[in-house]
C-alpha positions in Angstrom: 68.7 120.2 106.0 70.9 117.8 107.8 71.3 114.1 106.9 69.2 112.8 109.8 66.2 115.0 108.9 66.5 114.0 105.2 66.5 110.3 106.1 63.3 110.9 108.2 61.6 112.6 105.3 62.8 109.8 102.9 61.5 107.2 105.3 58.0 108.8 105.3 58.1 109.0 101.5 59.2 105.3 101.2 56.3 104.3 103.5 53.8 106.2 101.4 55.2 104.8 98.2 55.1 101.3 99.6 58.8 100.8 98.8 59.5 98.0 101.2 63.3 97.6 100.6 64.0 101.3 100.9 61.7 101.6 103.9 63.5 98.7 105.7 66.9 100.1 105.0 66.0 103.5 106.3 64.4 102.0 109.4 67.7 100.2 110.2 69.6 103.5 109.8 67.1 105.4 112.0 67.4 102.6 114.6 71.2 103.1 114.7 70.6 106.8 115.1 68.2 106.1 117.9 70.8 104.1 119.9 72.7 107.2 120.6 72.0 109.4 123.6 71.6 112.5 121.4 68.3 113.2 119.6 69.9 115.5 117.0 73.0 114.3 115.3 75.5 116.4 113.4 76.1 115.5 109.8 79.6 114.2 110.8 78.1 111.9 113.4 75.5 110.6 111.0 78.2 110.0 108.3 80.2 108.0 110.8 77.2 105.8 111.5 76.4 105.4 107.9 79.9 104.4 107.0 79.9 101.9 109.9 76.7 100.3 108.7 78.0 100.1 105.1 81.2 98.5 106.2 79.4 95.9 108.3 77.0 95.1 105.4 79.9 94.7 103.0 81.6 92.3 105.5 78.4 90.2 105.8 78.0 90.0 102.0 81.6 89.1 101.7 81.3 86.2 104.2 78.2 85.0 102.5 79.9 85.1 99.1 77.1 87.2 97.6 77.6 90.2 95.4 79.2 93.2 96.9 76.2 95.5 96.3 72.9 95.4 98.0 69.9 97.6 98.2 70.9 98.6 101.7 74.3 99.8 100.5 72.8 101.7 97.6 70.4 103.5 100.1 73.3 104.4 102.4 75.4 105.7 99.5 72.7 108.3 98.7 73.5 110.0 102.0 77.3 109.9 102.1 79.4 112.7 100.6 81.0 112.0 97.2 84.2 110.2 97.9 87.5 111.6 96.5 89.0 109.5 93.8 92.5 108.0 93.9 93.6 110.5 91.2 92.3 113.5 93.3 94.0 112.2 96.4 97.3 111.5 94.6 97.3 115.0 93.0 96.7 116.7 96.3 99.5 114.7 98.0 101.9 115.6 95.2 101.1 119.3 95.4 100.9 119.7 99.2 103.0 117.0 101.0 106.7 117.2 101.5 107.8 113.7 102.5 111.2 115.0 103.7 109.4 116.3 106.8 108.4 112.8 107.8 110.4 109.7 108.8 108.2 107.6 106.6 105.3 108.2 104.2 102.7 106.8 106.5 103.2 109.7 108.9 101.7 112.0 106.4 98.4 110.1 106.5 97.0 112.1 109.4 97.6 115.4 107.5 96.0 113.9 104.3 92.9 112.6 106.2 92.5 115.9 108.0 92.3 117.6 104.6 89.9 115.2 103.0 87.9 114.3 106.1 84.9 112.0 105.4 85.4 112.2 101.6 88.5 109.9 101.6 88.7 106.3 102.6 91.6 105.6 104.9 92.5 102.3 103.2 92.6 104.1 99.8 95.0 106.8 101.2 97.1 104.1 102.8 97.3 102.2 99.5 98.3 105.4 97.6 101.1 106.2 100.1 102.5 102.6 99.9 102.6 102.9 96.1 104.4 106.2 96.1 
């Protein structure tokens, strides 16, 4: 079952359970999905939208000075793939990247992001490369 269908089912369940916060969060997500021209989204497209929503929510919370976690962020995280840890990324880089092939370390970022895909945050990879 793809992410979009799972969210629809979870929305129905949240409505039946009268879980207002979860229902509201899932409705926002479904609204974002509905803005696109396509009815059915691939998991990759859905993940991009979820990450965008999470990033904007974190920015809003940061500007307001509130805590960095909200119910909305927790709901979104349920549908995102498990993110690779800094240790996992570092270990993969050490085993698979030969920096002598690049003029600078940042040029390896594309190769690293291609390998990890949606499971690695670009800012984390950038930080790791700068520290190496």
